[in-house]
N, C-alpha and C positions, 0 to 999 in steps of 0.2 A: 685716475679714478675709473676711467672707462676700461682700462686693461684689467683692473682688479675685478670689476663686475663681470667681464667676459670670462675670466678664470673661474669665478664662483659659479657662473651659469654652466660652464663646461663640467665642473665637478658634480653639480646637482643633477644634470641630465645624463651623466654617464651611468650605464646600467651597473648594478651591483653584481651581476652574474652574466655569464655569456647567454645571450638571448638569441634563439634561433627559431625558425618557423616550425620545425618538427616538435620542439618542446611545447610551443604554444598550441599546436594542433592537438597534442596529447591532452593538454589541459582543457581545451575546448571540448574534445571528445569526452573527457571525464565529466564535464559539466552537462553535456548532452545525456550521458548515461544516468546522471543524477536525476535529470528531468524525467527520463523514461521510468526510473524506479519509483518516483513519487507521483507519477501521473494518476489522477483520480483519488489520491490519498490526502493531498494537501491543498489548501485554498489556492485557486488559480491566480487570484490577485497578487499573491505573494511570489508567484513564479513568473509573472509576465515579464519582468525586467530580465530575468535569466534567459527566457526564450529569445528576447530581443538581442541580448549579447551574443548568443550562439548564432543567430541568423546574421547579425552584422559581421561577426568574425568570419563566417563562411564566405560572405559576399566580399569583404575587404581582402581576404587572403587570395581570392580568385582573381583580383584585379592587380594592376601594376604596383609593384613594390619599388619601382625605380622612381616613383613620384611620391612626394611628401606633401600632404594637404595641411596647410597652416591657416587657422582662422584668426582674424582680428575681431575681437568682441569687445563691446563697451557700450556705454550709455550715450545719450544725445549730448553733443558738445564736447565729448572726450577727445575728438580729433582723430579717430581711427580711420575715417575716410581720407583725411588729409595725409595720414601716415601711409595708407595704402597707395595713394597716388604718388607720394614721394618715393616709396620703394620701387614702384613701377616706372617712375620717371615720366608718367603721362597722367592727365586728368581723366581717369577711367570711371571713378565713382563719384556720385553727387555729393557735394560738400555743402553743409548748411547747418544753421542753429535752430531752424524751425522744425516743429513736429507736425505730422510725422514725415520723415524722409522715406525713401523707397523701402518697400518691404522685401525686396528680392536681393539675394546675395550676388556679388560680382566676383569674378575669378580672373586672376592674372597668372598665366602659365609661362615659366621659364623653360624654353625648349620648344619642341613641336607640339602643336595642339592635338594632332591626331593621336599621339600616344596617351594623352590625358583625357580624351573625350569619354571613354567608357567610365573612367573614374568620376568625371563630372556628371555624367548621366546618373550614376548611382547616388552621388551627393545631392543632385537635384538642382544644379545651376543651369538656367536656361541658356541655350546656344547664343542668344543675342547678348548675353552678359559675360561671355567668355572672351578673353583677350590674350594675345601673345606678346610677351615682353621682349624676348631676345630676337635680334635681327642681324643680318650680315654686317650692318654698319657698326654694331657694338664690338666686333672683334671678340676678344676674350674677356671683355669687361664684366660680362654677366655669366660667364661659364661656371663660376663658383656656386651660382644659384640654380644651375640647370637641374631640372627635376622638381623645382618648387612649384606648388600650386597654392597661391595666396588668395584667401577669401576675405572679402569685406562683408561682414554680416550686418543685418538690420540692427537697429538700436533695441536692446532688450527692455528698455523702459519706455518704449513707444506707447502712445495713447491707443494705438491700434493693437488689440490683443493678438491678432493674427501675426504681427511682427514678432512678438515675444514667443509665440508658439513655433514660428519658423526658426528662431534662434535656438530654442531648446532642441529642435530636431537636428539642426546642423551641428550643434556642439556634441551630439552623440555620434557623429560620423567622422569628424576630422581627426587627423593624427596628432596635431599639436595645437594648443589653445594659447593665444596671446591676449591677455586681458589688458585693455587700454584704459587707464584712468587719468584724470587730470588733477592738478593741484587743488582745485576747489572741491571736488567730489570723490577724492580717493578713499575717504572713510565712509562713503555711502553704505548704509546698512543693507540696502537691497543687493548690491553686488557681493557683499561678504556673506550674508545669511542665505540668500537664495541660490548662490552659485559657488563661491570659493570654499565655503565650509563643507560643501558636499563633494569636494574633489580631493579629500585627504589621501586617497589611494592613487591619485593622478598627478602627484607632485612632479613626477619625472617627465610629464608631457604638458606642463603648464609654465608659462612665463608671465610675469606682471610687468607692464610697461607704464612708467610715469611719464606721460606725454606732456608736451608744452612746458618742459622743464626749463626752457630758455627764458620763461617769464619770471623765474625765480633767481634771486641772488645766489651765489655759490653756497653760502652758509645756510640759507633757507632751503636750498635744494637738498643738501645733505640731511637737514632736519626732517624734511618731508619724507625722504627715502627711508630714514631710520624709523620714522613713525609708521610708515607703510609696512616695513618689515615686522614691526611689533604687532600690527594688526594681523598679519599673515601667521605669526606664531600663535596668536589667539585663535585663529581659524584652523589650526592644526596643520599648517603648511610651512614649517620653519625652513625647509630646504628649497622652496620655490625661489628662483632668482628674481630680483627686482632690477629693472633696467630703466635708467633715466634717458629720455630721448626727446627729439624735437623734429618735427616735419620740416622746419626751416633750416637754412644753412647756418645755424648757430650752434654753439656748444650746448649740449653734447652731440647734437645732430643725430644721424641714423647709424653711425658707426657701431655702437654696441649691439643694437638690435640686428643689424645686417650681419655682423660677425656671428651672432648666435644662430641666425637662420642658415648661414653657410655651413656651420658645423653640423647642424641638424640634417641638412640635405646630404652632406658628405657621408654621414654614418648610415643612412638608409635604414634606420632602426625605429624611427618615430612611430610608424604604423604598428610594428610589433610591440613596442612599448605601450602604445595606447590600448591595444587589444589585451595585452597582459594586465594592464591596470584595470580594464573593464572586468576581466575575469577575477582579479583580486577583489574588487569592490563587490562583485556578485557573491563570491565565496564568503566574504566577510558578512554580507547581509544575510545570506542563507545559513551561515554557520550555526545560528541558534536553532535551526530545524533539525540538527543532528546532535547527539550527545554521546554518552558512553556506549560501548558495545552491549548488545542485549542478545542472550542466547535464544535460539528458536524454540527451545523446550521450556521457555519461561512460563508457559500456560500452567496455572496451578492445578495440581491433581485433585485437590479437594473440590475446586470449582467444577472441574469436569465430572467428578462423581455426582455432584448435585445436579448437574445438567442431565446426566444419564438417568438419575432418579425421576426427574421431571418428564423426560421423554418416555420412560418406561410406563409411568402412569398414563400418559397420553395414549400410548400404544395398547393399554389394557393388559400389560404383562402380569400384574398380580392376579387379575381375574382369570386369565388363561391358565396360569399355574395352579390356582385353586381348583379350577374345573378339571384339570389333568389329574390331580390327586383324587378327587371324588370319582372320576371315571375309572381310574385304576382300581379303586376299591370295588366299584360296581362290577367291573368285568372280571377281576380276579375272583371275587366271591362267587360270581355266577359260574365260573369254570371249575372252581375247586370245591363248591358246595355240593350238597346232596342232590343227585341228578333229578329226583322226583320233584324238587322244589325249584329247579332252574327255570321251568316254564313260568312259574309265578314271578320270578325275578325279572324275566324278560318283559313282563307287563309293566314294570317300572321303567321310566325313560332313562336312557343313558345321559348322564350329566352333560357330556360334550355334544351328543346328538341333539339333546334338548336345546342347546345353544347353537345348533346348526354347525357345530365343529365336527364335520363328518370324518369318521375314522374307519377306512376300509379294513376289514379283518384280515385280508390276505397280505402276506409279506411281513418281514421282520421290522420294517420301518414305516409303519402306518402313519400317514400324515394327519396331525391333529387338526389342521386348519383347512383341509381340502373340503370343497363344497360349501363353504360358509355363505349363507344367504343374508345379506345385510338387512333386508326388509323384515326378516323374522327374528333376527338375533337381538338380544337386549343391548342397549346402548353401550354399556360398559365393556362388552366383548367385541364390539364392532372393529376396534383398532386392529384385530388380528388380521383382517383382510382389507378393510376400508375404514381408515381413521375418520371418525365423525368430527364435526366442529367441536373443538374443546370447550368446556364450560369456562366461566369466568375465573374460577379458582385455578384450573389447569393453565389457562393463558397467563395468568399472573405468575404462576410458579415457573413457567417456561421463560417468560421475559426476565424475571429476576435471575434465573440461573444463567441465561445468556449474558446478561449484563455483568454478572460476577466473573464469568470467564473473560469478557472483554476488559473489565477493570483490572483484573490481576495481570493480564498480559500487557496492558498499556501503562501500568504503574511505573515502569522503568523507562518509558519513552518520553521524549519532549512533548510538551502540551499540544502543539499543533498536530501530532500524530494520533492523539487519543480519539477524536471523532472518527477518524478513518478506521481505527480498530473496532470501534463500536459498530460502525456501518458494515464492516466486513463480517462481524459476528452475526449480524441480522440479515445479511444479504441473501441467504438461501433458506430462510425460515419458511417461506411459502411452499417450498418443495418437501419440507419435513413430513407432513402427513402422508403423502404418497410414498415417500421413502420408508417410513415406518411400516406402512401397510405391506409394501413389497418385502421388506426384511423379515417381518414376523410371519407373513403367509408363506414365504419361501423357506423358512427354517424347518429342519427335520425334527419334528416333535413326536414321532410315533411311539406309542406304548408297546406295540408289538405283542407277541405271544410267547412269554418266557417258557423255557422247557419245563421248569418246575410246575407251572400251571398244568401242563399236559400230563405230567407224571401224577400230580395230585388228583387231577380229574380222572385219569385212568384207574387210580386206586379206588376212588369213590365209586366208579362203575363196578369194579370187582367186588367190593363189599356189598354194594347194592344188589348185585347179581347173587351173591351168597345169601343175603337176607331173603331175596325173592325165592331162591331155591328152597331154603329152609321153610319159608312160609308156605310155599306150594306143597312141600312134602307133608307138613303138618295138616294142611287142609285136606289133602288126599287121604291121610290116615283117619281123620274124623269122618270123612264121607264114607269110607269103607265100613267103618263100624256102624254108621247110621243105616247102611244098607243091609246089615246083618252078615256081612262077609267076614272072612277071617281077618283079624287085625294084622296090620303091617308090623313087621319086625324091624324096629328102628335100631340102627347101631348106636351104641352109647359112647359118649366121651366122658369117661369117669362114670358118674352116676346120672349124667344128663344126656337125654337123647340127642343124636347128632342134628336132626332138623331144628330143634330148639336152639342148639349152639349156633347153627348157621344163621338162624333168624335174629336172635338177640345179639349175637356177636357182630353180625353185619350192621345192625342198627347202631350199636354202641361204637363200633369202630368208625363208622361214617361220621357220627357225631364228634368223636374224638379227633378225627382228621380235620373236620371243619373248625373245631376249637383250636387246634394247633396252628392251622393256617391263618387264623384271624390276626394275631400279632405280627406274623410274617408279612401278611398283606398290608397291614397298617404301616409297617416300617418301609416296605418297598414303595408304597404309595407316596410316603413323605420324600423318599429319595427321588421318585419320578418328578414330584413337584419342584424340588430343589434343582434337579437337572434341567427341567424346562425353564425355570426362572433364570438359571445361569446362561443357558443357551440363548434365550430371548434377550437378556441383558447384553450379551456379547454382540448380538445383532444390532441392538439399539445403540450400543457404544460405537459401533462402526458408523451408524448414521450420524451420531453426534459429532464424531471426529471429522467425518466428511463434510457435513453441512455447517458446522460452527467452528470447530477447532482448526481445521485445515485453512479456511479463509483467514482466520486470525494469524496463523503461522505464515501464510503468504505475505501478510502485511509486515510481519517481523523479518521475513527474508528480504522484502523490498527495502525495509529500513537498513538492513545490513549492507545491501548493494548501494543504497544512497550514501551511507556513511563512508563506504570505501571509495566511491566515486568522488565525494566531496573532499576527502583527504588527498586524492590525486590531483584534484583541481586547484588546490591551494598552491601558492607560488613556491612554498618551501619543499614541495614534493615534485616540482616540475623537473 
């Protein structure tokens, strides 16, 4: 029976693939990349275990791989300390049935202690609890175990809570775990539910020992071992070997367990297998944090359009565009209208200047927003250079639009990522007012002075001059006759005197030019309004993408990196 058990243990612990430190390092590095990608985006309490695994892997791989750390774990009365002493051949660990026993782990090293000290320092075994088993008197009797570091752990069911805490800490560090149970308490729910059921990914570095088997008759021993295997299957550990052993020199004795330890030490793979299992467990636990691939441009265009609309209202784009249209009408009419009435038009305030949207007349690209004075401008226009505190309706519209962008982007992501997307969408909202102010104020919104204004204005001056000449000529003729002087001889145009033609023709032509220019001005003013609206919305769109869409896409990029890293961290990609 013992030979069969040893064979089954060898098959269970043999790795299914060639395991080397380089492949493990790549997987650990992939797990580290995953943690960097999700930093600040996922709840830290869900990542704490992964950080611990990465730190432990770094530390263990930096230490001796010529040594294999094996822990004997069990409850009070299971006989693990007796088993520890029997394997060591000395009474090194306190044996007793009373609770609590010592809360400190004891270590027995096969080989020189100097080579294992750094490893034991990392594990946390005190120097006074470290012992060396091998000596010159042993000859080659213990050479098969050379490199073994055997730990006797405190009882995990001790009444001292600190003992259970110490057991949990040590179980996270050792290379191989040997669970020691006895015939009376092998089915104890505590060991199965609190420990074994959580080691489904660690079957390759777990052995279960039925100790004190010498107390059972051969048939009872087989029945208990079979029942223990059944429980392990229910725990999700069908491949974990079960070894019947005894600390006394009776059947089955220490032979099966010692044989297994010799094989484990000879392979020098237990540390790599343990760390690989840790990465497997972590990848399985974190697997629900990543799902299918999500494109970075998943942000919905309709949601972004609604966001731009909300930002445009906050920036006062509609009000500035309307003021631009009215200013265009005012200025164009003033330049193309009858010169004698232009002075009267100047008495009417320019719509943009009335809003302190200063428009220098020089240059083809007059700035609509230069010289804005916030203290004088109406509230709705202030966003052009200094965005005021938005009212409740504007704040609600912006919040709703931002939330829609975040919701559309997060719809394809696993649930844990969604709060991170929402937070990213809101992360730069405090900077939006100043950004809108700079974007709108810095935009080139000048009306300028179109050439047709100048031509129409020049024509108006010409016909006004003609009317003035005709009027002056007529007045001179009347004055001459009033003074009794010979009447002036007016040239005729047809049957009409030339001065009358100049005067009436100038007036009528000026009025006709003004009438023709009116629809042209209206059309051009509407074009100016649309151009300003498009230009400002383009600037607002840039702000929306920089302050809301870009942070959201950064989260999507982080998700893609995390997904790739997790795929590489899984054992099937190693």
